[in-house]
C-alpha positions, 0 to 999 in steps of 0.5 A: 675086274674093271677092264679084260684084255684079249688076245686075238688068234687062238683066243677070240678068232681062230684062222681058216685051215691051210687047205681052205686058205690055199683052195680059196686063193687058188679058186680066186685066181683061177688056178687049179691043181691036181687034188694030190698035188693040192693036198701035199702043198696044202701040207708043206705051207702048213709045215713051213707055217706060212699061214698066220695064226696057223700052225708054226713053223716046223723050221724057219730058214736061216736067211729069214731068222732075222725078219721072222724074229722081228715079224710083229714090229711092223707091217712090213716085216710081218709080210715079209716074214710070212711070204718068205715062209710061204716061198719055201713052197713052190706055187704055180705062179709067184704071185699067189705067195702075195695073194695067200698073205692078203686072204689071211687078212680078210674077214672071212678068213677068220671065225670067232669061237662060238662063245665070243660074242656072248662073252663080249657082250656080257662084259660090255653090258656089266660096264667092264672094259675090254681091249685086244692085245695082239702080236700082229703086223695088220689092223684087227678092227675090220674083222671085229667089225665084219663079225658085229664084235667091234661095238664091245671093244674100246681099245686094240693094242697091236704090236705093229704100231707101237713096235713092241711085242708081248710078252713085253709089259709096255704093251700091256701098259698101254692097253691099260692106260687106253682103258684107264685101268689100274692093272691090278684090276685087269684080266688078260686072256690069251692062249700063249703062255709067254706071250700073253703071260707077260701081262703078270709082270704088270700086276694083271691077272692072266688066263689061258685058253686052248688054242683050237679049232672053233668047232672043238672049243664051244665054251673056252672063254665063258669062265672069264665071265666067272673070274670077272665077276 
């Protein structure tokens, strides 16, 4: 393999829990909730799927169906989709819905999987080009930079910048072109069999990992080093 492409959420990084997400935002806003109310609110936000990178929504309200379908094709649609889901859950101050959305983009909201740095560093040392291909509505570079992983990544190909989302092979083709790599010599690593599996239509090899909390997946990425070798 001359290049390896990685998905972001659930592959290299895991977002914080809905409880931590909510507690952080409430604390920054100086808002306190009784513990029982806090617990129910966190559960309701999780059921709603309001945390990007967290649990998917149990149901998408009809009025949000269109924007949800297009959420990864622009920053505005991404924000509208997730704040729309958040607003299904009552909060003490309506401004908290936007604050929750802003929080999920903070580098501190994301934890690299324990073996992410080792795998990216090793690929870099072997001269293997690394790219990120993500369905997302915002710039990932600050997250990688804050965790010291940006030095290993040569290209970021993000759906909202190209208005193309996985599994469309065109997004993977853009990444291969940026890395000057033949798709037949590229490995795509992701956690979503449908979205990330789209790379196979381009001729890329594909390897899947499990989207688990970071502490529960200490070495899920290490097999990539054997596949690449």
